C-alpha positions, 0 to 999 in steps of 0.5 A: 729206607726203601725195600721190596720183598714179594711186592711189599714196599717199605719206606720211612713208615710201613705202607702196603700197596699190593693185595697180599694175603700172607707175609711176615716182616721183622718189625722193630718200631715203625709207623705203618699204613694199611691199604686193602689188608689188616695188620696183626702184630705178634711176637715181633712179627707183622702178619697180614692175614686178611682179618682186622685186629689191633695190636698191643699198646707199645711201651711208654716213651721216656720222660721228656726233660724238665723245662726251665724254671720260670722267673720269680713272682713279684714281692707281695705287699707287706702284711698287717700286724695280726689280730682284731682291728678297731677304729678309734679317735686319739685325744690328748687328755692324760687322766683315766676318766671316760674318754667319750664315745669312739675315743682313747687316750694314754695316762702320759703325753710321752707314749714311752712313759705311759702305763695305762690305756683308757679306751671307750667301749664303743669305737668311732663307728659306734660299734660296741667292742666291749665283749672283745675288750673283756677278753684281752686280759684272759691269758694266764701268761705274765704278758697278756697280749699286745696292742698296736696303735697306728695313725691311719693318715701316717701308717709309719707312726705306730706304737707297740704296747705289751698288755701287762695285767688285768684291766679295769672295766668302768661304766662304758670304758676300760682302763688297760695296764700297758708297758711301752715296747717300741715305736712312735713316742708322742705328738699326735693332736686330738682328733687323730683317726687311729686304728687299734690292733689287739693280739692276745697271747695264749695261756702259759703252757704246762711244765713239761716233764724233767729231761735227763740230766745233762753231762757235767759242764766244765767248771767256769772261772770264779766270779768276782767277790760280791759286795759285803752284806750288812752285819746282822743284828746282835743276837740276844744274850742267852740265859746264865747257866745254873751254878755248878755244885760245890766240890767236896772238901779236899783231904787233910794234908799230911803233918809237916815235919818238925821244924827248928825251934823258931821264935815264940809264936803268938799266944794260942787260943785259951785251952781248957783248964788243965795243968800248965805245961810249957808252950810247944813250938808252932808246927808248919801249916799243912798243904792246901787240899785238892780243889773240887771239880768245876760245875757244868757250863750253862746252856748256850743262848740262841743264835741271832738272825742271819744278816741280809745277803750281800748285794748282787752286781747290776744286771745290764738293761734288757733290750726292747722286745721286737714285734711278734712274727707271724705264727709258723705252721705247727710241726708234727709232734716229736717222739716222747722223750725218756723219763727224767731222772728222779727229783733231788732230795730237797722236795721233801723228807730229810737230806744229810750230806754236802750240797755244792751249788754251781751256776745258780741263776736268780730270776729277775723281773723288770717293772719298767717305769713305776709311777706309784704312789704305792708300789707293792712288787710281787716276790713270786715274780723273781728275787731281783726287781728292776724299776725306774721311778717316774714319781715319788714312791712309797714301798712298805710291802712285798706281796707273796714274800715268805719268811727267811726270803732275800730280795733285791731291788735295782732302783733307777732314776728317770731322766728327770731324777730327784725321785724319793723313796718313803718306807717303814723298813729297817734300813742299816744306819737309817739310811734310805735316801736315794741318789738324786742324779738323773738315770743314776742307779741304787740297789736295796738288799732286803731280808724278811724274817716274817715280821720285819724287813731288814734293808741296806742301801748301796748308792750311786751306780752311775 
């Protein structure tokens, strides 16, 4: 646009070419240049007054459009199993003696059957790692941590084990209790360079407060009837109650009426000497007197002990545990939940009334492969114990069991079979011979009365 007013020329922008002392121009938004005069912007007017002043800053322009998203970056390399990593040499011996500097071995050539890891206190670079190995069983959780053992030459060959208990520290080496989780099952030769990564589990957390009672769920379908439990032993016969007192003699019956003269009765007993009179007829016998009351019944004997609980159905095999993923970032703490309802009346005191139990769930504990020879399961870990016998086993004691407890054992034969059980428990009919077929399953139900284990064996679950 081009316009002229009082020798004032406007084009595209604003350009002053003449000597102007005072002029006013309506201004919206333009680019302008000044030659020979200063500009002042005030109230939307452009005033040229011969003095140099800078106008106020205009408003910020609108935000430009967001540029297109750039292409996705390339996939990063796979992360390593987290934890402390050490370098060792695998050897093929299967005993639990000192493996030698920088070495480790299992107690079984088939890695999935191994229950002990034997590892030296020095790695293959002669670095002392004993101070770390001392800590791998410090957790209060049932699973203390995990150990991943990898062939350095072939990283795809690795085995993951769970650390299941307290290790033994011998002179210069450690014996660590383990349970196979997943991965490579065997075949390395002695002298294979391996890396060992330990991932320690944190302590078991405190039990949180009891949440509010949820709504009553619908009643589920009735489950199948469990197997009949063995009959409990016959209770001892209670002592005989005291003899009741003899009742009082009944009243004398009334005299019978005079009967017809019958035949002559037998001679009566000799009477006192008197005048001899005629023999009178014998009268009918009087009626029987009323019997006396029966004495009180003796006290009942004590009831015999209850029979052992019936055998529960077989629990399906638990799938292997996958490796632990990387820990996510900690979330912010949620608000504190409402105070839980008061505990049930069974925590102490006396409860009178009717209790209906629905959906009772028992705790089961899988011991994995048990190689014995003496097995002492812990009752505090559950009421159902699952074990695969990898050798002949002696079972005489359940630790932490309390009087009146019922415990069940699901016993499986390994792929070899013919594993035997030796026990001093009282088995029903003396039957304690296990099934011998490979992978077969038997179930033992046990009741403990504080002194004796009463047991029954159900066999042949194939």
